[in-house]
N, C-alpha and C positions, 0 to 999 in steps of 0.2 A: 482528677479530670472527669468530665462527664463522658458517658458512652457516645460513640459516633453514631449519629442518626442516619436513617435511610436516605434523607435528602443530601447528606454530605458524603456518602460512600456508595459507589456503584461497583459491582463486581460481576464480571462475565468470564466464564471459563472457555477458552478458545476451542476446546475439544467438545463442548456441549452447547455453546451459545449459537444462536441463529445468525449467520452472516447474511447480509443483504447485497443485492447486485450493485456493483460499481457503476456509476452513471458517467457516460461520455457523451457530450453534446446532447444532453437531455434524454438519452436512451440507455437502458441497461446494456452493458458491454458483455457479450457472451464469454463465459469462462472466468470473469473477474468478480471477486467477492470482497466485502469489507465488513469488519467488526469495529465499531467506533462508539465509545461511550459519551464523549464530550460533544454535545450538540451546539456549543458556542462556535465551533469551526464548521465550515462547509464540509459535506461528505467528501472524504479523501484528504482533508486538511487536519492539522493537529496530529495527535498520536493515535494510531490505529493498527489493527492487524489486517493485512492484505493477503488474499489467497488467489492463486491462479490455477485453473484446471490444466491437466496435461494437454499440450498442443496449443495453448493460448498464446497470442501475441498482443502486446499493448499497442494502442494508437501512438504514432510518432508524436512527441511532445517536447516542449522546452520548459525547463525549470525556472520559475521566476524568483525563487529563493533556494537556499541550500536544502537538499533532502538527505536525511540520514536513515539508514535502515539496517536491521540485523536479520540475517538469513536464519530462519528457524528450521525449515525443512525443504528438501528438494534442491533443484538447481535453477538458476535464472541466467539467461544468456543475453548479453547486450548485443546491439546491432554490429559492433566491431569484433564480436567473437569472445569477449571477456566473459568468463563463467564465474558466477558467485555461488558459493556453497555454504552449507550450514556452518554457523559460527563466524562467518564473514561480517564484519561491521564496516559499512560503506558510507561515504559522504560523496554525493554528487553536487557539485557547486552550482550556484545560480548561473543561468545561461547555458547549462548543459542541454544539448539536443540529442535525443536518442529514442529508440524503442527497444523493448525487451521481449523475449519469448521463453517458454519453458517446454521441454519435452516431457519432464517427469511430473509436472505440477510443483508448486512451491508455496511456502508461507513465509511472510516477512513481518517483522514489527517495524513500523514506519513512523518517523516524525518529519513533517513538513508544514511550515507555517501557513502556506497558501497553496491552493491547487495549481497544477501546471497548465500551460497554454498548449492546446492541441495544434499541431502543424498541419497546414493544408498541403496536399500533394500538388 
């Protein structure tokens, strides 16, 4: 086999790579960061690493497809009080409406085929 070329392989170390702001309604969302290699998905779609700073809360949203994530670091607390911890593998089904927060900060490995729909208060 031939060596894998740079156009065919991308590598980013989550401890060293630069995360970019997560965008909500066209604006950077304070305390939310993303590391995503595959530009064929919109930012926040496909497979990516998602990080929240301590004290951050997500915008309430609805999943238009299933979301799966693996908790890597910290704790994430859903609006109903459920706490996700490192090692938890989670599936949130399409149609799930929620928001999440973190006291500690957290990092997740996420796969979601499409971005979620933000809910209006």
